C-alpha positions in Angstrom: 0.0 0.0 0.0 1.5 3.3 -1.0 2.4 6.1 1.5 0.3 9.2 1.3 2.2 12.3 0.1 1.5 14.2 3.4 3.4 11.4 5.3 6.7 11.9 3.5 9.6 13.1 5.7 12.5 15.3 4.8 15.8 13.4 4.6 14.2 10.0 4.0 14.7 7.9 0.9 11.7 6.3 -0.9 11.1 3.9 -3.8 8.7 5.4 -6.3 6.9 3.3 -9.0 4.5 5.0 -11.5 3.6 4.1 -15.0 6.4 1.6 -15.4 9.1 3.8 -14.1 11.0 2.9 -10.9 12.9 5.7 -9.1 14.7 6.1 -5.9 14.1 9.5 -4.5 15.3 11.5 -1.4 13.1 14.2 0.1 15.1 17.4 0.3 12.6 20.0 1.5 8.9 20.5 2.0 7.5 23.3 -0.2 3.8 24.2 0.0 1.1 21.7 1.1 1.9 18.2 -0.2 4.6 19.4 -2.6 8.3 18.5 -2.0 11.7 19.2 -3.5 13.2 15.8 -4.3 16.5 14.4 -5.5 16.4 11.5 -7.9 19.2 9.3 -6.6 19.5 7.5 -10.0 20.1 10.6 -12.1 21.0 13.1 -9.4 18.4 15.6 -10.7 16.3 17.8 -8.5 12.6 18.4 -9.2 9.3 18.6 -7.3 7.0 15.7 -6.5 4.2 17.5 -8.4 6.5 17.5 -11.5 6.9 13.8 -11.1 3.2 13.2 -10.8 2.1 15.8 -13.5 0.9 13.0 -15.9 -1.2 11.3 -13.2 -0.9 8.1 -11.1 -0.9 4.8 -13.0 -2.3 1.5 -11.9 1.1 0.5 -10.7 1.6 3.6 -8.5 3.5 2.8 -5.3 5.5 4.9 -2.9 7.3 3.2 0.0 10.2 4.0 2.3 13.4 2.5 0.8 16.0 2.5 3.6 
C-alpha cells in the first residue's frame, strides 16, 4: 500500500513506482502543502513531487520507504 504524500519526511529515501518507471528519491525540502523538492538518486536531478506526478498516477503507483 503506497504512502500518502503528506506522510513523507525530509531526509528520508523512498522507492517510487509509477507508469512503469521505478525511481529512488530522497526528500530534500517541504514546499507548500503536499509538494516536496526531491532528488532522484539514480540521475542526481532535482525536481518537485508535483512535476513527477504531473501526468497522473498509473495502476502500478507505489510509494514506500526504501531504507
